[in-house]
BADRENFI-372984 format. One line per 3 residues: number of its first residue (from 1); their letters; for each residue x, y, z of N, C-alpha, C. Coordinates in steps of 0.1 Angstrom, whole numbers, padded with zeros to 4 digits, m for minus. Atoms other than C-alpha are relative to their C-alpha. Layout:
BEGIN
NUM	A	X Y Z X Y Z X Y Z; ... .
This chain:
BEGIN
1	MSG	0006 m0013 0004 m0018 m0033 m0779 m0008 0006 0012; 0007 m0007 m0010 m0031 m0007 m0755 m0005 0013 m0006; 0005 m0013 0005 m0050 0026 m0757 m0015 m0002 m0004 .
4	PFS	0014 0000 0003 m0085 0035 m0769 m0004 m0009 m0011; 0003 0009 0011 m0083 0013 m0800 0002 m0015 0004; m0003 0013 m0004 m0073 m0018 m0780 m0013 m0008 0003 .
7	LAG	0011 0009 m0003 m0097 m0048 m0778 0005 m0012 0009; m0006 0010 m0008 m0075 m0067 m0754 m0010 m0005 0011; 0009 0005 m0010 m0095 m0090 m0731 m0014 m0002 m0005 .
10	RTA	0014 0002 0005 m0126 m0090 m0754 m0001 m0011 m0010; 0003 0011 0010 m0142 m0117 m0775 m0009 0005 m0010; 0008 m0004 0011 m0156 m0110 m0809 m0006 m0012 m0008 .
13	VVT	0006 0010 0009 m0180 m0131 m0830 m0001 0007 m0014; 0001 m0005 0014 m0177 m0126 m0868 m0006 m0010 m0009; 0007 0009 0009 m0201 m0142 m0892 0008 0001 m0014 .
16	GGG	m0007 0000 0012 m0184 m0153 m0924 0014 0005 0001; m0013 m0007 m0003 m0151 m0144 m0908 0012 m0007 m0005; m0011 0007 0004 m0129 m0168 m0927 0004 0003 m0015 .
19	RGL	m0003 m0003 0014 m0129 m0154 m0962 m0004 0014 m0004; 0004 m0014 0005 m0131 m0121 m0982 0002 0010 0011; 0000 m0011 m0010 m0139 m0091 m0961 0001 m0006 0014 .
22	GAG	0001 0006 m0014 m0146 m0114 m0931 0014 m0004 0005; m0013 0004 m0004 m0110 m0127 m0931 0008 0013 0004; m0007 m0012 m0003 m0097 m0091 m0931 m0005 0005 0014 .
25	ITE	0005 m0004 m0013 m0120 m0083 m0902 0005 m0008 0012; m0005 0009 m0010 m0110 m0113 m0882 0015 0003 0003; m0014 m0003 m0003 m0073 m0106 m0886 0002 0014 0007 .
28	ALL	m0002 m0013 m0006 m0077 m0069 m0877 m0004 m0001 0015; 0004 0002 m0014 m0096 m0079 m0845 0010 m0007 0008; m0011 0007 m0007 m0069 m0104 m0836 0012 0009 0003 .
31	VAG	m0011 m0010 m0002 m0042 m0077 m0841 m0003 0010 0011; 0004 m0009 m0010 m0062 m0054 m0819 m0001 m0006 0014; 0000 0006 m0013 m0061 m0079 m0791 m0012 m0009 0004 .
34	ADV	0012 0008 m0003 m0094 m0097 m0793 0002 m0015 m0003; 0002 0014 0004 m0101 m0134 m0793 m0013 0000 m0009; 0010 0000 0010 m0124 m0143 m0822 m0007 m0014 m0001 .
37	VVL	0008 0012 0004 m0152 m0169 m0829 m0006 0003 m0013; 0005 m0001 0013 m0160 m0173 m0865 m0012 m0009 m0002; 0012 0007 0004 m0195 m0184 m0875 m0001 m0001 m0015 .
40	ARR	0000 0002 0014 m0194 m0199 m0910 m0001 m0015 m0004; 0000 0014 0005 m0199 m0230 m0931 0014 m0006 m0003; m0013 0005 0005 m0164 m0232 m0944 0011 0001 0012 .
43	EVP	m0011 0000 m0010 m0132 m0240 m0924 0007 0014 0000; m0008 m0012 m0001 m0111 m0210 m0912 0013 m0003 m0007; m0013 0002 0006 m0080 m0207 m0934 0012 m0002 0010 .
46	AEL	m0012 0002 m0009 m0047 m0219 m0919 0007 0012 0004; m0008 m0012 m0003 m0031 m0185 m0922 m0007 0008 0011; 0006 m0007 m0011 m0057 m0170 m0899 0003 m0007 0014 .
49	AEA	m0003 0007 m0012 m0052 m0197 m0873 0015 0002 0004; m0014 m0003 m0003 m0014 m0191 m0876 0001 0014 0005; m0001 m0014 m0004 m0019 m0154 m0872 m0005 0001 0015 .
52	AAR	0005 0000 m0014 m0040 m0160 m0840 0011 m0006 0010; m0010 0006 m0008 m0013 m0183 m0826 0012 0009 0002; m0012 m0009 m0001 0015 m0158 m0834 m0003 0012 0009 .
55	LGR	0003 m0012 m0009 m0004 m0130 m0816 m0004 m0004 0014; 0004 0005 m0013 m0013 m0152 m0786 m0015 0001 0002; 0014 m0001 m0001 m0050 m0150 m0794 m0007 m0013 m0002 .
58	TLD	0008 0012 0002 m0077 m0176 m0795 m0009 0002 m0012; 0009 m0001 0012 m0095 m0183 m0828 m0008 m0013 0000; 0009 0011 0001 m0125 m0206 m0827 m0009 0000 m0012 .
61	HVV	0009 0001 0011 m0148 m0218 m0854 m0012 m0008 0003; 0013 0007 m0001 m0185 m0228 m0852 m0006 m0002 m0013; 0005 0003 0013 m0198 m0245 m0883 m0016 0003 0001 .
64	VDL	0014 m0003 0000 m0233 m0231 m0892 m0004 0004 m0014; 0006 m0005 0012 m0255 m0226 m0922 m0009 0012 0004; 0007 m0012 m0004 m0267 m0190 m0918 m0013 0002 m0006 .
67	ADA	0014 0000 0006 m0297 m0196 m0940 m0010 m0008 0008; 0009 0009 m0008 m0311 m0220 m0914 m0001 0007 0014; 0003 m0008 m0012 m0327 m0200 m0885 0003 m0009 0012 .
70	DAV	m0001 0009 m0012 m0327 m0230 m0861 0015 m0003 0002; m0014 0002 m0002 m0290 m0237 m0868 0007 0012 0005; m0005 m0012 m0005 m0282 m0201 m0862 m0002 0001 0015 .
73	DAA	0003 m0001 m0014 m0299 m0202 m0828 0009 m0010 0008; m0009 0010 m0007 m0280 m0234 m0819 0014 0004 0001; m0014 m0005 0000 m0247 m0219 m0829 0002 0011 0010 .
76	AEE	m0001 m0010 m0010 m0253 m0188 m0808 m0001 m0005 0014; 0001 0006 m0014 m0263 m0209 m0778 0014 m0007 0003; m0013 0007 m0003 m0230 m0229 m0782 0010 0010 0003 .
79	VLA	m0010 m0010 m0002 m0209 m0198 m0784 m0002 0006 0014; 0002 m0006 m0012 m0226 m0182 m0754 0002 m0009 0012; m0003 0010 m0011 m0221 m0214 m0733 0015 0001 0003 .
82	HHR	m0014 0001 m0003 m0184 m0209 m0736 0007 0014 0000; m0007 m0013 0002 m0177 m0172 m0742 m0009 0011 0005; 0007 m0012 m0001 m0187 m0138 m0730 0003 0008 m0013 .
85	VDV	m0002 m0007 0013 m0192 m0120 m0763 m0002 0015 0002; m0001 m0015 m0002 m0182 m0083 m0762 m0003 0007 m0013; 0002 m0006 0014 m0184 m0076 m0800 m0006 m0010 m0009 .
88	LVN	0006 0008 0010 m0206 m0089 m0827 0002 0007 m0013; m0001 m0006 0014 m0197 m0083 m0864 m0008 m0009 m0009; 0009 0007 0010 m0225 m0093 m0888 0006 0003 m0014 .
91	NAG	m0007 m0002 0013 m0203 m0096 m0919 m0006 m0008 m0011; 0004 0009 0010 m0217 m0126 m0938 m0010 0006 m0010; 0010 m0005 0010 m0236 m0118 m0970 0001 m0008 m0013 .
94	VQD	0001 0007 0013 m0247 m0134 m1003 m0007 0010 m0010; 0006 m0008 0010 m0258 m0119 m1036 m0004 m0009 m0012; 0004 0006 0013 m0278 m0131 m1066 m0004 0011 m0009 .
97	RYP	0003 m0010 0010 m0281 m0112 m1098 m0010 m0005 m0010; 0010 0003 0010 m0313 m0113 m1119 m0007 0014 m0002; 0009 m0012 0002 m0334 m0086 m1136 m0012 m0001 0010 .
100	AAE	0011 0001 m0010 m0362 m0077 m1111 m0012 m0007 m0004; 0012 0007 0005 m0390 m0090 m1133 0002 m0015 0000; m0003 0014 0000 m0373 m0124 m1133 0006 m0005 0013 .
103	FPL	m0007 0005 m0012 m0360 m0126 m1098 m0007 m0011 0007; 0007 0011 m0007 m0368 m0160 m1083 m0003 0003 0015; 0004 m0002 m0014 m0386 m0158 m1050 0009 m0008 0010 .
106	EAW	m0009 0007 m0009 m0364 m0185 m1035 0014 0006 0001; m0013 m0007 m0001 m0333 m0165 m1044 m0002 0012 0009; 0003 m0012 m0008 m0349 m0134 m1029 0000 m0004 0015 .
109	DRV	0001 0004 m0014 m0357 m0153 m0997 0014 m0003 0006; m0013 0004 m0005 m0321 m0167 m0994 0008 0013 0003; m0008 m0012 m0002 m0305 m0132 m0998 m0005 0007 0012 .
112	LDV	0006 m0007 m0011 m0329 m0116 m0973 0003 m0008 0013; m0003 0008 m0012 m0323 m0145 m0948 0014 0002 0005; m0015 m0001 m0004 m0285 m0143 m0948 0004 0014 0002 .
115	NLR	m0005 m0014 m0001 m0281 m0106 m0953 m0008 0009 0010; 0008 m0008 m0009 m0309 m0093 m0930 m0005 m0007 0012; 0006 0007 m0012 m0327 m0118 m0909 0010 m0005 0010 .
118	VVF	m0010 0004 m0009 m0295 m0132 m0895 0006 0011 0008; m0005 m0012 m0007 m0283 m0097 m0886 m0009 0003 0012; 0009 m0002 m0011 m0314 m0092 m0865 0000 m0011 0010 .
121	QLA	0000 0011 m0009 m0314 m0127 m0851 0012 m0001 0009; m0012 0001 m0008 m0278 m0126 m0839 0001 0013 0009; 0000 m0012 m0009 m0282 m0090 m0826 m0008 m0003 0012 .
124	QRF	0009 0004 m0012 m0310 m0103 m0804 0008 m0009 0009; m0006 0011 m0009 m0291 m0134 m0792 0012 0005 0007; m0012 m0005 m0007 m0258 m0117 m0784 m0002 0014 0006 .
127	GRP	0003 m0013 m0006 m0273 m0083 m0777 m0006 m0001 0014; 0007 0001 m0013 m0294 m0095 m0747 0010 0000 0011; m0010 0000 m0011 m0264 m0104 m0725 0008 0013 0000 .
130	MLE	m0007 m0013 0000 m0247 m0072 m0736 m0008 0011 0007; 0009 m0009 m0006 m0277 m0052 m0725 m0001 m0003 0015; 0000 0003 m0014 m0278 m0070 m0692 0013 0005 0007 .
133	RGE	m0013 m0005 m0006 m0241 m0061 m0686 0001 0015 m0001; m0001 m0014 0002 m0246 m0026 m0699 0012 0004 m0009; m0012 m0002 0008 m0217 m0029 m0724 0000 m0010 m0012 .
136	GAI	m0002 0009 0012 m0211 m0042 m0759 0000 0008 m0013; 0000 m0007 0012 m0206 m0033 m0795 m0004 m0010 m0011; 0004 0007 0012 m0223 m0045 m0827 0003 0008 m0012 .
139	VNL	m0003 m0007 0012 m0210 m0037 m0861 m0006 m0009 m0012; 0006 0007 0012 m0231 m0046 m0892 0007 0004 m0013; m0005 m0003 0014 m0219 m0048 m0928 m0011 0005 m0009 .
142	ASL	0009 m0006 0009 m0240 m0025 m0949 0006 0000 m0014; m0005 0000 0014 m0231 m0015 m0985 m0003 0013 m0006; 0004 m0012 0008 m0231 0013 m1010 m0014 m0002 m0005 .
145	LSF	0014 0002 0004 m0264 m0003 m1020 m0010 0001 0012; 0008 m0005 m0011 m0277 0008 m0986 m0005 0014 m0004; 0003 m0014 0004 m0278 0042 m1003 m0005 0001 m0015 .
148	QGG	0003 0000 0014 m0281 0033 m1040 m0008 m0013 m0004; 0009 0011 0003 m0304 0009 m1059 0007 m0011 m0008; m0007 0010 0008 m0279 m0009 m1082 m0008 m0005 m0012 .
151	LNV	0006 0006 0012 m0288 m0029 m1113 0000 m0016 0002; 0001 0014 m0001 m0301 m0065 m1112 0003 m0006 0013; m0003 0005 m0013 m0295 m0068 m1075 m0011 0005 0010 .
154	AAY	0011 m0005 m0008 m0330 m0060 m1061 0000 m0005 0015; 0000 0007 m0013 m0327 m0085 m1032 0011 0006 0009; m0012 m0005 m0007 m0292 m0074 m1022 m0002 0015 0005 .
157	AAS	0003 m0014 m0003 m0302 m0037 m1023 m0010 0001 0011; 0010 m0001 m0011 m0333 m0043 m1002 0006 m0005 0013; m0005 0006 m0012 m0314 m0064 m0977 0010 0010 0006 .
160	KGG	m0010 m0009 m0006 m0286 m0038 m0973 m0006 0013 0004; 0008 m0012 m0005 m0311 m0009 m0971 m0006 m0004 0014; 0006 0004 m0013 m0327 m0029 m0943 0011 m0001 0011 .
163	VAQ	m0011 0000 m0010 m0293 m0034 m0925 0002 0014 0005; m0002 m0014 m0004 m0288 0004 m0925 m0011 0004 0009; 0011 m0004 m0008 m0322 0010 m0911 m0001 m0007 0014 .
166	LTK	0000 0008 m0012 m0320 m0018 m0886 0011 0005 0010; m0011 m0006 m0008 m0286 m0004 m0874 m0005 0012 0008; 0005 m0012 m0007 m0303 0029 m0866 m0011 m0003 0010 .
169	ALA	0010 0004 m0009 m0333 0013 m0850 0005 m0006 0013; m0005 0006 m0012 m0313 m0008 m0826 0008 0010 0008; m0008 m0010 m0007 m0290 0021 m0818 m0010 0009 0008 .
172	NEW	0010 m0008 m0008 m0321 0042 m0808 m0004 m0007 0013; 0005 0007 m0012 m0332 0015 m0784 0011 m0003 0010; m0010 0006 m0008 m0298 0003 m0771 0011 0010 0005 .
175	AAR	m0011 m0008 m0003 m0275 0033 m0770 0001 0004 0015; 0000 m0004 m0014 m0286 0045 m0735 0002 m0011 0009; m0002 0012 m0008 m0282 0009 m0723 0014 m0005 m0001 .
178	GVR	m0014 0004 0000 m0245 0008 m0731 0005 m0008 m0012; m0004 0008 0012 m0246 m0011 m0764 0000 0008 m0012; m0001 m0008 0012 m0233 0006 m0795 m0002 m0008 m0012 .
181	VNA	0003 0007 0012 m0247 m0004 m0828 0003 0009 m0012; m0004 m0008 0011 m0231 0009 m0860 0002 m0009 m0012; m0002 0008 0012 m0225 m0003 m0896 0011 0006 m0008 .
184	VAP	m0010 m0004 0010 m0197 m0001 m0922 m0006 m0003 m0014; 0004 0002 0013 m0207 0003 m0958 0011 0000 m0010; m0012 0001 0009 m0179 m0010 m0980 m0003 0005 m0014 .
187	GYM	0001 m0004 0014 m0174 0005 m1014 0004 m0012 m0009; m0004 0010 0009 m0161 m0015 m1043 0013 m0007 0005; m0010 0007 m0007 m0139 m0042 m1028 0006 m0011 m0010 .
190	ATE	m0007 0010 0008 m0114 m0065 m1046 m0001 m0014 0007; 0003 0012 m0007 m0130 m0097 m1032 m0008 m0010 m0010; 0006 0010 0008 m0146 m0129 m1045 m0014 0004 m0004 .
193	MNE	0013 m0004 0003 m0181 m0114 m1044 m0001 0009 m0012; 0000 m0009 0012 m0171 m0089 m1071 0008 m0005 m0011; m0008 0006 0011 m0153 m0113 m1094 m0006 0003 m0013 .
196	ALL	0006 m0003 0013 m0178 m0107 m1122 0003 0014 m0004; m0003 m0014 0004 m0172 m0069 m1121 0015 0001 m0003; m0015 0000 0002 m0134 m0074 m1118 0004 m0006 m0013 .
199	ADP	m0003 0006 0012 m0135 m0096 m1148 m0005 0007 m0013; 0006 m0008 0011 m0154 m0071 m1170 0008 0012 m0002; m0009 m0012 0001 m0128 m0046 m1183 m0007 0013 m0002 .
202	VRL	0008 m0012 0003 m0154 m0021 m1195 m0006 0005 0013; 0007 m0004 m0013 m0174 m0021 m1162 0011 0003 0011; m0011 m0003 m0009 m0141 m0022 m1142 0005 0014 m0001 .
205	EQL	m0005 m0014 0003 m0129 0010 m1159 m0010 0010 0004; 0011 m0009 m0004 m0163 0027 m1154 0000 0002 0015; 0001 m0001 m0015 m0163 0020 m1117 0012 0006 0006 .
208	SAR	m0012 m0004 m0006 m0127 0026 m1110 0002 0015 m0003; m0002 m0015 0003 m0128 0061 m1127 m0008 0009 0009; 0008 m0009 m0010 m0154 0073 m1101 0006 0000 0014 .
211	IPA	m0005 0001 m0013 m0133 0063 m1071 0011 0010 0002; m0010 m0010 m0002 m0113 0093 m1059 0013 m0005 0005; m0012 0006 m0005 m0088 0071 m1041 0008 m0008 m0011 .
214	SRW	m0006 0007 0012 m0080 0055 m1075 0004 m0014 0002; m0002 0014 m0002 m0081 0020 m1062 m0013 m0007 0006; 0011 0007 m0007 m0106 m0007 m1051 0005 m0003 0015 .
217	GTP	m0004 0002 m0014 m0107 m0014 m1014 0004 m0015 0003; m0005 0013 m0004 m0092 m0044 m0995 m0006 m0004 0013; 0005 0004 m0013 m0103 m0065 m0966 0006 0007 0012 .
220	EDI	m0007 m0007 m0011 m0077 m0047 m0944 m0007 0014 0002; 0006 m0013 m0001 m0094 m0014 m0952 m0013 m0001 0009; 0012 0002 m0008 m0127 m0027 m0937 0003 m0005 0014 .
223	GNV	m0003 0005 m0013 m0111 m0046 m0909 0004 0011 0010; m0005 m0011 m0009 m0094 m0015 m0895 m0011 0009 0005; 0011 m0009 m0004 m0126 0005 m0895 m0010 m0008 0010 .
226	VVF	0008 0008 m0009 m0145 m0024 m0878 0006 0001 0014; m0006 m0001 m0013 m0119 m0023 m0850 m0003 0013 0006; 0003 m0013 m0006 m0124 0014 m0845 m0014 0000 0005 .
229	LAS	0014 m0001 m0004 m0162 0010 m0843 m0003 m0010 0012; 0001 0010 m0011 m0158 m0020 m0819 0007 0005 0013; m0009 m0004 m0011 m0133 m0002 m0797 m0005 0012 0009 .
232	PAA	0003 m0011 m0009 m0135 0023 m0768 0001 0014 m0007; m0002 m0013 0007 m0123 0050 m0793 m0013 0005 m0006; 0013 m0004 0006 m0159 0050 m0808 m0011 0000 0011 .
235	AYV	0010 0000 m0011 m0176 0053 m0774 m0012 0009 m0002; 0011 m0009 0002 m0198 0082 m0786 m0005 m0001 m0014; 0004 0003 0014 m0205 0067 m0821 m0012 m0010 0001 .
238	HGQ	0011 0009 m0001 m0240 0053 m0823 m0009 0002 m0013; 0009 m0001 0011 m0263 0045 m0852 0005 0005 m0013; m0006 m0005 0013 m0239 0054 m0880 0002 m0011 m0010 .
241	VLA	m0004 0009 0011 m0235 0038 m0914 0011 0007 m0007; m0012 m0007 0005 m0200 0047 m0923 0005 m0006 m0013; m0005 0004 0014 m0190 0045 m0960 0015 m0001 0000 .
244	VDG	m0014 0002 0002 m0156 0031 m0965 0002 m0004 m0015; 0002 0002 0014 m0155 0036 m1002 0010 0007 m0009; m0010 m0007 0008 m0124 0055 m1013 m0005 0013 m0005 .
247	GWM	0006 m0013 0004 m0146 0086 m1017 m0011 m0001 m0010; 0010 0002 0010 m0172 0071 m1040 m0013 0008 0002; 0012 m0006 m0004 m0202 0085 m1022 0001 0016 m0001 .
250	GR	m0002 m0014 0001 m0187 0120 m1023 0001 0006 m0014; m0003 m0005 0013 m0182 0122 m1060 m0014 0003 m0007 .
């Protein structure tokens, strides 16, 4: 692949890059020419490894518990010892559902750790060498709940609101130094995280009726937009939170 959307010769790190939206992001990066390092607890599916081999790309996996700050530091150090990281995709996320008045603080802390603290921690660790080189791209995964409050997801909404604001704050500091920081805000996606909604026919119909594109999104939809934001084609895009939602936010 060549041209402004090519990532040939670049290495990308993707958190949670082996399942759900992360798998779609990993595959899209491989197709665009990047080598990929996945940071995740679970093994990378065989089909992703096969896709990398077919494309002549390298796909590595570093096992890490993203809720453990020390483990995250160790994983980042391991990656940087073997790779020049050109692209960081902070994809991993967790969600717990409780009414706000009953939300356990331990669940709150876990959601904020994985969804927000890790985003900043890895942006620091991988962003520093990018800043030294004067080149790099960071793409964070925000959410429609970066803009809306949702129901029974106070921690998730707070974390994704934080991701949106952190994206803008980092872009303000790093854009002039050659590092682009942007975010993708997925709409309703047909993935494991939304199994409860997909299994509720009433709620599914209510949500689907509001999507102008008349369908839920797929990992491929998100992966292709991440490639754009990571590529030279987005050279003048900084601090954006791009909704990829089938038109949900416009309705």
